N, C-alpha and C positions, 0 to 999 in steps of 0.2 A: 381416523386417518385424515379426514378433511381438515381438522384443526391442526394436525401435525404439519400439513403442507401450506397453511395460510401464509406464514412468513417466508417460506421458501419461494412462494409465488411472487411475493413483493420483491425479494432479492433478485429474482430472475429479470425483472425490468431493470431492467437496467442493465525473603519469606520472613516478614516481620511479624510482630505480635498482632493479635486481633484487636480491632478498634471499631468504634461506631463511626458512622458516616460524617458526623459533624467534626471529627478530628482529622479528616483528610485535608491536607494543606491546599489552599486555593492557589491556582496557577495564574489567574488573572487573564485567561484567554477569552476574548470577546468573539462574537460572530464575525466581525470584520477582520479579525486576525487569523482566522482559519486559513491554512495554506492552500488546500486543495479546493476545487469547485464544490459548492454545497448542493446544487441541484434543486430538485422539486420536493416540496413537502410530501411526505407519505401520508396518504389519507386511508388509513386502515386501522380497524379497532384492535389489531394485534400490537399496536404501538401506543404507549402512553406519553403524552407531551409532544413537543415538536421534534420530529425526526425527518431527515432529508435524504434523498437518494439521487446519486449522479452516476449513470452508467459510464464506465471508463473504457473497457475493452470488451467487445462482443466476440463470442466464439465464431470462428470461420474456418474454411478449409485450407487457407493459405498458411496461417501462423499456428493454428490449432492451440491457441493460448486459452486457458480457462476463463470463464466469465469473470469480469473484474469490475467492481463498483466502488464508489465512495459513499459511505454511510455516516451521516453527521447527526449528533444528538445535542439538543439544547440542554442547559442544566436541569437535572432531574428527569429527563426523558429516558425511556428505555423500552425494550421490546418485551413481549411475553415470552414464556418458555416455548421453545420450538426445537425442531431437528431439521437438518438438511445435509447435503453432501459434504464431503471433507472440505474444510475451509482454512485458509491462511489469513490471519489478521495482521495488518501492518498499521501500527498506530502513528498517525501523522500529527495530531495536535491534541492538547488538552489532557484531561484526566477522566478515565472511564472505568467501567466495571464489567467483569465477565464472571459468570458463575455456572459451573457444571452441576448437575443434579447430585446432591449428596456431599458437596464440598463447599468450603467457604467462598464467598465472592472475592475475586482478585482485583486489585487496583492496577489499572493499566495506564502507562504514561508514554509520551512521545518517544518513538524509537523502539518500542516493544514489538516483538514478532511472536505470534501465538498460533498454534495449530489446533484445530478442532476436528477430531475424527468424525467420519460419517456416522450419522444416527445418534450422536451424543446429545442428550437433552440439555439445553442451556438457555440462558438469556444474557443480553448485554445492553449497555447504555452508558449514560453520563453519570457522574457523581452529582450531588445536590447543587454544588456551587460552580461547576465547570462545564464549559462546552467540551465536546469530545468528538473527534473525527478519526475515521479508520478507512483504510483500503481493504476490501475483502476480495480474495481470490478463491473461487470455489468450484466444485464439480457440480454444475447445474444439471447434468444428466442423471444424477443419482435418484433412485426411487427406493423406498423402503421395501425390504423383502419379508418383513414381519409386521404384525399388527401391534402397535404400541397402545398401552392403556393410559393415554394422556387425557383424562377426562376434564381436568381444569388446568389450563395453561396460563392463567392470570398471575401477574406479579402485583399484589395489592400494595397500597400505600403503606400500611402497617408493616408488611414484610420488607419492603424497600427501605423504610426509615430505620428498621431495627437490624440491619444486616450485620452479620459477623464477617469481617474482612481481613485479608492479608495482602501485603504487597506482592505483586508478581516479581519474578526474578528478572529485574530490568537489565537491559544491555547498557553498557557504559558509553553514552554519547558525549562528545566533547566539541568545543569550538562552535557551539550553536548549530551543529549539523543535525539533520533529522534522525539519522541512523548511526550506529557505531562504526567507526573507522579507525585505522591505526594512527598513532600520534605522528609517525614519521612518514615522509613521502618516499616515493621510488621513481626511478627514471627507466624508461623503456625506449628502444629505438623507434617504435611506432608512434610515439608521442613527442611533441616538441618541447616538453617541459615536465615538471614534477606532477605526479598524481598520487592519490591514496586509493587503495583497493581493498575491499572487504567482501567476504562471502556472507550475505545476509540471509539467504535461504538455500539449503541443499536441494538438489534435484529430487531426492527421495522424500517427498512430502505428501500430506494427506489430500491435497487438492489436485495432484497430478500436474503441478506447475513446473516448468523448467527452472533450474537454479537461478537465483537472483544475485547478481554481483553489484555492489555499491561502489561506484566510481566517482571520486572527487577530483575535479580539475582545478588547479590554481588559476587565477585570472590570466587570460590570454592563451591558456594551454588547450591544444586540440590534438586529435589523433589524425593519422594519415587516412587517405582513401582506403577502403577495404570492403570486402563482401563476406557474407556468412552463407554457407551452403544451405542452412535451414532457415535463414532470416533472423531478424533481431527486433525486439521490442524494448523501447526505453520509456521509463516512467520518471519524469523529472520531479526531484524532491527539494532542491535548494538552488538559489541564485538564478542567474540568467545565462543562457547558452545558445548554441546554434546546432542545427542539424540540417544536412543537405543530402538528398538523393541525387545522383548524377543526372543532369539534364533538367532538374527541377529547381525552383527558387529556394533560397535559404529560408529555413524556418527559425524564428526567434522563439526560444522555449523558456517557460517559467514554471514554477511548481504546479503540479497537477496536469501539465501537458503530457501527451503521449506521442512518441514518434515511432513509426513502424516502417521498417525497411524489408521488402520482400526477399526471399531466397535468391542468392546469386547476383543481387543488384549492388552496385558500388555506392557507398555513402561515407560521410565523415561527421563527427560531432565534437563539441568541446565548449569551452567557456568564452564568454564575451570578454573584452579587454579589461574591464574594471570590475569584474564580478567573479568570485569563486562560484563553481557550478557543480552540481552533483545529480546523478540519476541512478536508478536501479536498471540494470541491463539483463535481459533474458535472451539467450540464444535459443530461438524457437526451433521446433522439430528436432529435438536432441538426437533422434536417430540419424540425422544428417549433420554430423559435426564438421568442423573445419572452417578456418578463416583465411582469406587470402589478402595480403597487404600490398598496397601500391604506393605511389608518391604522396608527399605531403602537399597540402594546399600552400601556395606561395604566400609570402608575407604581403606582397602587393595585393593579391586577391583578398586576403584576410582583412587588410586595412580598409578595403572598400565596403565591408559588411556594415549593416546598420549598427550604430553606436547606441547602447542602452545604458 
């Protein structure tokens, strides 16, 4: 049981033909090109090679959003076999691997969304020639209710180098966006210009996470002041944008930033003048649904915002 929980403790801080690893196309992602913050190196024998952890969202009693971290692997780095609470994996950069016990390893690429049920034995990491980064959202309160016979959790070099692999069922990402979005824009009365909207994750998921909506703003497009009965969390994925809670300074947002607006508090968000901007949005505390919309920020106020 102690070995089962080793990697879970680290996390808390914070279909093509089979092929050999050497046949996986190199994406050319370097450490400096990783979109999200890399964080601190994980010093734990349950990881092979350089792996990094950056806590992104901690569980609290206001938003009740699951523990969310960024985990980044250097080329060839990987975890050992392990189990933990239900987890949603959002691939942000590079090419990685995920393997469930008894199944081929799956090749993951930017934009993929993967769900790992609680207690499933697995490992994950980078391919031999690529950096790999992922956002993990998971149930940190899960504890096993049965004793697992996981006597050897190691992923040996011989095993890793001789993997049987298949491509994961990738989402169709376009226009250099991180996640899949419609090709066409839409207009809404609560936005001052065109946006694209996609459902990246349904609310019924293994991590107990609220549904995640992917919102893409064209340059200069923002939404009106509004409030959410249950609050809202934004995870920035692309471009440069703004977020402002009423009575507080404007936040300039970039990939990897998180904006959190408490329940019932007015805020607005959107793109900078010269940058398309996208984020994942979660309406927290889904048992308290409802959005109330107000006036749009004036052009004069918008024009005074920091230019990026």
